[in-house]
Backbone as a printed PyTorch tensor [residue, N CA C, xyz], in Angstrom:
tensor([[[  0.7580,  -1.0930,   0.2390],
         [ -0.1740,   0.1190,   0.0650],
         [  1.2610,   1.0630,   0.2970]],

        [[  0.3590,   2.0670,  -1.0030],
         [  1.0060,   3.5000,  -0.8960],
         [  0.7090,   4.4890,   0.0630]],

        [[  1.8140,   5.3960,   0.8070],
         [  1.3640,   6.2920,   1.5200],
         [  0.7620,   7.4940,   0.7130]],

        [[ -0.3220,   7.6540,   0.1170],
         [ -0.7390,   8.8760,  -0.3790],
         [ -0.5110,  10.3310,   0.0520]],

        [[ -0.3230,  10.4800,   1.1470],
         [ -0.1710,  11.6250,   1.8480],
         [  1.7840,  11.8940,   1.8250]],

        [[  2.0750,  11.0480,   1.4670],
         [  3.5360,  11.4890,   1.0520],
         [  3.8830,  11.6380,  -0.6580]],

        [[  2.5990,  11.6560,  -1.1800],
         [  2.5100,  11.2720,  -2.5280],
         [  3.8080,  12.8170,  -3.0730]],

        [[  4.2220,  12.3610,  -4.2080],
         [  4.5950,  13.7920,  -5.0830],
         [  3.6810,  13.8130,  -6.6750]],

        [[  4.0510,  14.9450,  -6.9960],
         [  3.5600,  15.2800,  -8.1580],
         [  4.3920,  14.5880,  -9.1630]],

        [[  3.3150,  13.7300, -10.0330],
         [  3.7220,  12.8930, -10.9770],
         [  3.8720,  11.5630, -10.5000]],

        [[  4.0380,  11.6380,  -9.4630],
         [  4.2770,  10.0080,  -8.9440],
         [  3.6180,   8.7810,  -9.1830]],

        [[  3.7390,   7.7900,  -9.8630],
         [  3.1400,   6.9530,  -9.9520],
         [  2.6750,   6.1440,  -8.9380]],

        [[  0.9540,   5.2430,  -8.9640],
         [  0.4350,   5.0650,  -8.1070],
         [ -0.2390,   3.7400,  -9.0260]],

        [[ -0.8800,   2.5360,  -8.7490],
         [ -1.0230,   1.7170,  -9.3840],
         [ -2.6100,   1.0580,  -8.4640]],

        [[ -3.5870,   1.2590,  -8.9960],
         [ -5.1190,   1.1430,  -8.6080],
         [ -5.5860,  -0.3410,  -9.3180]],

        [[ -6.0100,  -1.1800,  -9.0610],
         [ -6.3000,  -2.3060,  -9.6280],
         [ -5.7510,  -2.9790, -11.0600]],

        [[ -4.5020,  -2.9470, -10.4290],
         [ -3.4380,  -3.2510, -12.1720],
         [ -3.6890,  -2.2250, -12.6720]],

        [[ -4.0480,  -1.2120, -12.4060],
         [ -4.1350,   0.1010, -13.6880],
         [ -3.1870,   1.0530, -13.2720]],

        [[ -2.0640,   1.4900, -13.8640],
         [ -1.0890,   2.5340, -13.3770],
         [ -1.3350,   4.4770, -13.4480]],

        [[ -1.5300,   4.8820, -12.8120],
         [ -2.1030,   6.6380, -12.6650],
         [ -0.8630,   7.5720, -11.9080]],

        [[ -0.9440,   8.7790, -12.7670],
         [  0.2150,   9.7040, -12.0630],
         [ -0.5480,  10.5190, -11.4370]],

        [[ -0.2000,  10.9440,  -9.9890],
         [ -0.7930,  11.9700,  -9.5760],
         [ -0.5420,  13.0210,  -9.6750]],

        [[ -1.4590,  14.1200, -10.0210],
         [ -1.4520,  15.3130, -11.0440],
         [ -1.3610,  16.4020,  -9.3890]],

        [[ -2.2310,  16.0160,  -8.9420],
         [ -2.3350,  17.1450,  -7.4890],
         [ -2.8460,  16.7020,  -6.3160]],

        [[ -2.7780,  17.0720,  -5.0520],
         [ -3.8310,  17.0550,  -4.2030],
         [ -4.2740,  17.8060,  -3.4760]],

        [[ -5.3080,  18.2280,  -3.1630],
         [ -6.3900,  19.0600,  -1.9260],
         [ -6.6140,  18.4760,  -0.7220]],

        [[ -6.8710,  19.3030,   0.1490],
         [ -7.1380,  19.1380,   1.4000],
         [ -8.0910,  19.4920,   1.3510]],

        [[ -9.7700,  18.8930,   2.0120],
         [-10.6340,  19.9540,   2.0090],
         [-11.1770,  19.7470,   3.9950]],

        [[-11.5160,  20.8920,   4.3890],
         [-12.0580,  20.7890,   5.8460],
         [-13.3930,  20.9790,   5.8310]],

        [[-14.0710,  19.9170,   6.4710],
         [-15.6460,  20.5650,   6.8570],
         [-15.6990,  20.0270,   8.3970]],

        [[-16.1950,  21.2220,   8.9360],
         [-16.3650,  20.9890,  10.1680],
         [-14.7350,  20.3640,  10.8230]],

        [[-14.8360,  19.4000,  11.7800],
         [-13.9900,  18.7170,  12.6580],
         [-13.4180,  17.5960,  11.9430]],

        [[-13.9490,  17.6230,  10.7110],
         [-13.1830,  16.5910,   9.4360],
         [-12.4760,  17.2800,   8.3870]],

        [[-11.7080,  16.3310,   7.6820],
         [-11.1560,  16.5940,   6.4180],
         [-11.4240,  15.4340,   5.4820]],

        [[-10.9830,  15.4690,   4.3940],
         [-10.7610,  14.5610,   3.5290],
         [ -9.4350,  15.4380,   2.3260]],

        [[ -9.3720,  14.1200,   1.6400],
         [ -8.2220,  14.7650,   0.3980],
         [ -8.7060,  14.0120,  -0.7870]],

        [[ -8.3390,  15.0850,  -1.8480],
         [ -8.9980,  14.2860,  -3.2410],
         [ -7.8240,  14.5310,  -4.2580]],

        [[ -7.2820,  13.6180,  -4.6110],
         [ -5.9130,  13.6190,  -5.7680],
         [ -6.7450,  13.4440,  -7.0360]],

        [[ -5.9310,  14.2420,  -8.3460],
         [ -6.2020,  14.4960,  -9.2990],
         [ -5.2950,  13.5260, -10.1110]],

        [[ -5.5180,  12.5540, -10.3550],
         [ -4.6010,  11.5520, -11.3270],
         [ -5.1630,  11.2610, -12.4360]],

        [[ -4.1920,  10.5730, -13.3870],
         [ -4.1390,  10.6680, -15.0850],
         [ -3.8410,   9.0550, -15.4110]],

        [[ -4.4540,   8.0770, -15.7210],
         [ -4.0160,   7.1740, -16.6340],
         [ -2.9390,   7.3200, -17.0420]],

        [[ -1.6910,   6.6040, -16.7020],
         [ -0.3130,   6.8470, -17.1030],
         [ -0.5230,   6.7270, -18.9520]],

        [[ -1.0240,   5.6950, -19.6890],
         [ -1.0780,   5.1920, -20.9240],
         [ -2.1630,   6.1840, -21.7520]],

        [[ -3.3370,   6.4550, -20.9190],
         [ -4.0500,   7.3580, -22.4240],
         [ -4.3550,   8.7860, -21.5590]],

        [[ -3.7610,   9.3030, -20.3280],
         [ -4.0230,  10.6240, -19.4940],
         [ -5.5970,  10.8320, -19.3420]],

        [[ -6.3880,   9.9950, -19.2770],
         [ -7.5660,  10.2130, -18.9420],
         [ -7.6850,  10.2100, -17.2240]],

        [[ -8.4600,  11.7970, -17.4260],
         [ -7.9450,  12.3380, -15.7190],
         [ -9.1920,  11.1790, -14.8730]],

        [[ -9.0220,  11.3720, -13.3200],
         [ -9.7360,  10.4460, -12.5580],
         [ -9.7010,  11.9990, -11.3160]],

        [[-10.5150,  11.3210, -10.0640],
         [-10.5150,  11.6700,  -9.0290],
         [-10.8900,  10.7890,  -7.7190]],

        [[ -9.2910,  10.4110,  -7.0910],
         [ -9.3410,   9.6090,  -6.0580],
         [-10.0480,  10.5670,  -4.5450]],

        [[-10.8050,  10.3710,  -3.9820],
         [-11.4510,  10.7380,  -2.2850],
         [-10.8900,   9.5110,  -1.6170]],

        [[-10.1650,  10.0850,  -0.7140],
         [ -9.9440,   9.4820,   0.1630],
         [-10.0930,   9.9550,   1.6760]],

        [[-11.2890,   9.3210,   2.2510],
         [-11.5100,   9.6930,   3.9170],
         [-10.8850,   9.4160,   5.0190]],

        [[-10.9570,  10.2690,   6.5920],
         [-10.2360,   9.3240,   7.3190],
         [-10.3270,   8.3040,   7.7010]],

        [[-11.6560,   7.6350,   6.9770],
         [-12.1780,   6.4000,   7.6330],
         [-11.2960,   5.3670,   6.5400]],

        [[ -9.9870,   5.8360,   5.6180],
         [ -9.8910,   5.2820,   4.7250],
         [-10.9700,   4.3980,   3.5800]],

        [[-11.8180,   5.1750,   4.0760],
         [-12.7550,   4.8910,   2.5680],
         [-12.1790,   5.6770,   1.4710]],

        [[-12.3270,   4.8660,  -0.2460],
         [-11.4000,   5.6970,  -1.5610],
         [-12.7290,   5.4630,  -2.2250]],

        [[-13.1210,   6.4450,  -2.9720],
         [-13.6250,   6.5940,  -4.2160],
         [-13.0880,   7.1270,  -5.3590]],

        [[-12.9150,   5.8890,  -6.2590],
         [-12.4060,   6.4070,  -7.7100],
         [-13.5020,   7.1520,  -8.5560]],

        [[-13.4770,   8.4590,  -9.0630],
         [-14.3650,   9.3200,  -9.6450],
         [-14.0210,   9.2000, -10.9040]],

        [[-15.0000,   9.6160, -12.0760],
         [-14.2230,   9.7410, -13.7380],
         [-15.3730,  11.0800, -13.7970]],

        [[-15.1730,  12.4000, -14.3750],
         [-15.7220,  13.5350, -14.6930],
         [-17.3030,  13.0570, -15.6410]],

        [[-18.3650,  13.3530, -15.6970],
         [-19.1580,  13.3480, -16.5960],
         [-19.1800,  14.4000, -17.5990]],

        [[-19.4190,  14.4410, -18.7220],
         [-19.6780,  15.5320, -19.3470],
         [-21.1900,  15.3610, -20.1900]],

        [[-22.1830,  15.0880, -18.8920],
         [-23.5600,  14.9280, -18.9520],
         [-24.2790,  15.7170, -18.2980]],

        [[-25.7740,  16.4310, -18.8690],
         [-26.5370,  17.0730, -18.1660],
         [-27.1050,  16.2310, -17.2760]],

        [[-27.7470,  16.8160, -15.4330],
         [-28.7390,  15.8780, -15.4340],
         [-29.4090,  16.4660, -14.0310]],

        [[-30.7820,  16.2510, -13.7230],
         [-31.4220,  17.1220, -12.8260],
         [-30.3440,  17.0480, -11.2620]],

        [[-29.5210,  18.1290, -10.6800],
         [-29.1200,  18.3350,  -9.5670],
         [-29.6160,  18.2860,  -8.3090]],

        [[-31.1280,  18.7950,  -8.3320],
         [-31.8680,  19.3200,  -7.5980],
         [-33.1340,  18.7470,  -6.8780]],

        [[-32.2280,  17.2930,  -6.3280],
         [-33.2690,  16.2430,  -5.9920],
         [-32.6220,  15.2110,  -4.9390]],

        [[-33.5750,  14.3030,  -4.9220],
         [-32.7710,  13.5360,  -3.6880],
         [-33.0820,  11.7580,  -4.6560]],

        [[-33.3320,  11.6910,  -5.7170],
         [-32.9280,  10.9340,  -6.7090],
         [-32.6100,  11.1170,  -7.7670]],

        [[-31.7570,  10.4360,  -8.2280],
         [-31.2570,  10.9070, -10.2100],
         [-31.3710,   9.1980, -10.6200]],

        [[-31.9610,   9.3080, -12.1130],
         [-31.8240,   8.2720, -12.7010],
         [-30.8210,   8.3150, -13.8480]],

        [[-30.2120,   7.4870, -14.0620],
         [-28.7970,   7.7650, -14.9390],
         [-28.6840,   5.9480, -15.5070]],

        [[-28.5360,   6.0540, -16.8320],
         [-27.8670,   4.9770, -17.2920],
         [-28.9050,   3.6530, -16.9220]],

        [[-30.1170,   3.8560, -17.0030],
         [-31.2400,   2.8390, -16.2750],
         [-30.6250,   2.2530, -14.6970]],

        [[-30.3400,   3.3570, -13.9190],
         [-30.2730,   3.0090, -12.5880],
         [-30.6040,   4.3040, -12.0370]],

        [[-30.9690,   4.0300, -10.3990],
         [-31.5460,   5.1310,  -9.6850],
         [-30.4230,   5.3230,  -8.6040]],

        [[-30.3180,   6.4900,  -8.5700],
         [-29.2720,   6.5130,  -7.3210],
         [-30.2450,   7.7570,  -6.4060]],

        [[-29.6030,   7.0280,  -5.0350],
         [-30.4010,   8.3150,  -3.8250],
         [-29.3090,   8.8850,  -2.9970]],

        [[-29.8950,  10.2640,  -2.8140],
         [-28.7210,  10.9600,  -1.5760],
         [-28.8220,  10.5370,  -0.7240]],

        [[-27.8900,  10.6570,   0.0260],
         [-27.1360,   9.4040,   0.7880],
         [-26.2920,  10.8660,   1.6910]],

        [[-25.5230,  11.9600,   1.0780],
         [-24.6470,  12.4150,   1.8290],
         [-24.8250,  13.5710,   1.4690]],

        [[-24.6210,  15.0050,   1.9770],
         [-24.4270,  16.4650,   1.7270],
         [-23.9340,  16.8200,   2.8080]],

        [[-22.6460,  17.9160,   2.2170],
         [-21.8920,  18.8800,   2.9670],
         [-21.4570,  20.0610,   2.7150]],

        [[-20.6590,  20.8610,   3.1440],
         [-19.7910,  21.6190,   2.4260],
         [-18.4260,  21.1710,   2.8470]],

        [[-17.5610,  22.0690,   2.2500],
         [-15.8890,  21.7130,   2.1680],
         [-15.4130,  23.1650,   2.0050]],

        [[-14.5090,  23.4810,   2.8370],
         [-13.6030,  24.4120,   2.4020],
         [-12.0850,  24.0130,   1.9900]],

        [[-11.3180,  24.3490,   0.4960],
         [-10.1830,  23.9860,   0.4210],
         [ -9.3690,  24.9670,   1.2580]],

        [[ -8.5740,  23.8280,   1.6470],
         [ -7.6640,  23.8150,   3.2510],
         [ -5.3710,  23.7350,   2.2910]],

        [[ -5.2540,  22.7310,   1.7290],
         [ -4.2340,  22.8580,   1.1770],
         [ -4.1640,  22.2910,  -0.3210]],

        [[ -3.1910,  22.6880,  -1.1700],
         [ -3.0160,  22.1500,  -2.3840],
         [ -2.1530,  22.1750,  -2.7440]],

        [[ -1.8470,  21.0560,  -3.3760],
         [ -0.3550,  21.0950,  -4.3440],
         [ -0.3990,  20.3070,  -5.7340]],

        [[  0.8570,  20.8310,  -6.4320],
         [  0.1490,  20.4220,  -7.9140],
         [ -0.3310,  21.6120,  -8.5850]],

        [[ -0.8070,  21.0010, -10.0870],
         [ -1.1650,  21.7090, -10.5330],
         [ -2.9580,  22.2640, -10.5260]],

        [[ -2.9190,  23.1300, -10.0610],
         [ -4.3350,  23.0980,  -9.3860],
         [ -4.7990,  24.5250,  -9.4800]],

        [[ -6.4750,  24.6110,  -9.6810],
         [ -7.5280,  25.8300,  -9.8070],
         [ -7.8250,  26.1530,  -8.8430]],

        [[ -7.7970,  25.6440,  -7.8190],
         [ -8.4380,  26.0630,  -6.8960],
         [ -8.0080,  27.0500,  -5.6650]],

        [[ -8.7800,  27.8470,  -4.8740],
         [ -7.8790,  28.9220,  -4.3180],
         [ -8.4500,  28.5400,  -2.5590]],

        [[ -7.4700,  28.8090,  -1.7680],
         [ -7.4470,  28.6950,  -0.4760],
         [ -8.3670,  29.4280,   0.0830]],

        [[ -9.7420,  28.0860,   1.2760],
         [-10.7900,  28.9070,   1.7120],
         [-11.6950,  28.6380,   1.1120]],

        [[-11.8480,  28.1520,  -0.8930],
         [-12.9570,  27.9270,  -1.7230],
         [-13.9160,  27.3570,  -1.1720]],

        [[-15.1290,  27.4480,  -1.1100],
         [-16.0920,  26.5560,  -0.4410],
         [-16.7220,  25.6680,  -1.8260]],

        [[-16.8190,  24.3810,  -1.7820],
         [-17.8510,  23.3900,  -2.3720],
         [-18.7060,  22.8090,  -1.7470]],

        [[-19.9700,  22.9980,  -2.4470],
         [-21.1800,  22.2830,  -1.7600],
         [-21.1810,  20.6670,  -2.3930]],

        [[-21.1920,  19.5040,  -1.8800],
         [-21.2960,  18.3970,  -2.2100],
         [-22.6330,  17.9780,  -1.7570]],

        [[-22.9940,  16.5310,  -2.9590],
         [-24.1620,  16.2550,  -2.6450],
         [-23.8690,  14.8440,  -3.0590]],

        [[-23.6160,  13.6050,  -2.6470],
         [-23.3860,  11.7920,  -2.7970],
         [-24.4900,  11.1490,  -3.0790]],

        [[-24.5770,  10.4980,  -4.2690],
         [-26.1640,   9.5080,  -4.3320],
         [-25.6650,   8.1680,  -4.7300]],

        [[-26.1610,   7.3990,  -3.9820],
         [-25.9020,   5.8500,  -3.7020],
         [-26.6020,   5.0870,  -4.8640]],

        [[-26.2630,   4.3740,  -5.5710],
         [-26.5980,   3.4340,  -6.4850],
         [-27.4790,   2.3780,  -5.7650]],

        [[-28.8280,   2.8750,  -5.9820],
         [-30.2910,   1.4890,  -5.0470],
         [-29.6380,  -0.0370,  -5.4150]],

        [[-29.3910,  -0.1000,  -6.4300],
         [-28.4810,  -1.6060,  -7.2670],
         [-27.2300,  -2.3380,  -6.8140]],

        [[-26.3860,  -1.3330,  -6.3870],
         [-25.0220,  -1.2970,  -6.3950],
         [-24.3880,  -0.2410,  -5.4050]],

        [[-24.1280,  -0.6890,  -3.6340],
         [-23.6140,   0.1270,  -2.9800],
         [-22.1330,   0.9280,  -3.1050]],

        [[-21.0850,   0.4160,  -4.0180],
         [-19.9740,   0.5860,  -4.6630],
         [-20.0130,   1.6250,  -5.7200]],

        [[-21.2130,   1.9210,  -5.9340],
         [-21.8190,   2.9830,  -7.1420],
         [-22.1510,   4.4690,  -6.5450]],

        [[-21.2950,   5.3910,  -7.1950],
         [-21.5150,   6.3570,  -6.4700],
         [-21.9090,   7.4770,  -7.7690]],

        [[-22.5080,   8.6090,  -7.3380],
         [-23.0500,   9.9820,  -8.4000],
         [-22.2520,  11.1320,  -7.2080]],

        [[-21.4050,  12.0210,  -7.4060],
         [-21.0360,  12.9050,  -7.0340],
         [-21.5240,  14.3230,  -7.6420]],

        [[-22.1030,  15.0420,  -7.3480],
         [-22.1130,  16.1470,  -7.5470],
         [-21.8420,  17.8900,  -6.6190]],

        [[-20.3930,  18.1240,  -7.2720],
         [-20.0710,  19.1180,  -6.4080],
         [-20.5760,  20.4550,  -7.4460]],

        [[-20.7330,  21.6500,  -6.4680],
         [-21.3380,  22.5060,  -6.7760],
         [-20.1890,  24.1430,  -6.3610]],

        [[-19.3160,  24.2900,  -7.5070],
         [-18.6570,  25.6720,  -6.8270],
         [-18.9050,  27.0230,  -7.2120]],

        [[-18.8020,  27.8470,  -7.0370],
         [-19.3810,  29.0590,  -6.9240],
         [-19.6260,  29.7940,  -8.4540]],

        [[-18.5590,  28.9320,  -9.1050],
         [-18.9750,  29.6720, -10.6880],
         [-19.4670,  28.1360, -11.6220]],

        [[-19.3990,  26.8790, -11.0730],
         [-19.3170,  26.1810, -11.8990],
         [-19.6730,  24.8130, -11.2110]],

        [[-19.9460,  23.6910, -12.0410],
         [-20.5610,  22.1200, -11.1500],
         [-20.0790,  21.1820, -11.9690]],

        [[-19.6290,  20.1080, -10.7600],
         [-19.0950,  18.8910, -11.5840],
         [-19.8560,  17.8170, -11.1670]],

        [[-20.4680,  17.1770, -12.3100],
         [-20.7460,  15.7930, -11.9720],
         [-19.7270,  14.5250, -12.2930]],

        [[-19.6810,  13.9860, -11.1300],
         [-18.8590,  12.2820, -11.4270],
         [-19.5110,  11.2460, -11.1850]],

        [[-18.7220,  10.2800, -11.7710],
         [-19.4940,   8.7790, -11.2650],
         [-18.1720,   8.0230, -10.8760]],

        [[-18.7730,   7.2440,  -9.9210],
         [-17.4090,   6.5510,  -9.7330],
         [-17.7060,   5.3970,  -8.7150]],

        [[-16.7370,   4.6940,  -7.9530],
         [-17.0950,   3.4260,  -7.3440],
         [-16.4790,   3.2040,  -6.0940]],

        [[-16.2810,   2.5590,  -5.1360],
         [-15.2270,   2.5760,  -3.8290],
         [-13.7840,   1.7450,  -4.4910]],

        [[-13.0720,   1.8090,  -3.8410],
         [-11.9720,   0.9570,  -3.9600],
         [-11.1380,   0.6640,  -2.9300]],

        [[-10.6850,  -0.5700,  -2.6740],
         [-10.2720,  -0.5660,  -1.5580],
         [ -8.8560,  -0.1480,  -1.3420]],

        [[ -8.5240,   0.7940,  -0.1270],
         [ -7.4880,   1.3630,  -0.0290],
         [ -6.0690,   0.4790,  -0.0190]],

        [[ -6.4240,  -0.8080,   0.0530],
         [ -5.2610,  -1.8650,   0.5370],
         [ -4.5120,  -2.0580,  -0.5150]],

        [[ -5.5360,  -1.7640,  -2.0640],
         [ -5.3170,  -2.3170,  -3.0770],
         [ -4.7100,  -1.0960,  -4.2360]],

        [[ -4.1580,   0.2280,  -3.2550],
         [ -3.6120,   1.2530,  -4.5330],
         [ -2.1280,   1.0280,  -3.5810]],

        [[ -1.1310,   0.9840,  -4.6630],
         [  0.1760,   0.7150,  -4.4450],
         [  1.2210,   1.2670,  -5.0360]]])
């Protein structure tokens, strides 16, 4: 298992036998808690992903969607699946390294929707001051990140 907290920009990490490069790392604070989000890219295709790691060592690998969907709701229907709202909150950017377009203390409102038929699949909506990001992801075993 790799120590993500000590990761460096362009360091290689492996998730489920796929090699990624770390592009940046952002630490978000929310009340008395925090989490890290890593922007990573597949080494061979350069396709970008986000890897969120929480204090509980829960990790989720997301890819941003370029599709529109209704986001002010408690249920989302997407690709013949239903996702139900299970977590919402606000975070503030506290630390950023690498190529990053976020400002310190910038606030994000987030909404996470869990798939009704696959508890490992999640849709994440991040609402920033001037834009919205919609991503789909799945839980990753933190010990599988090497």
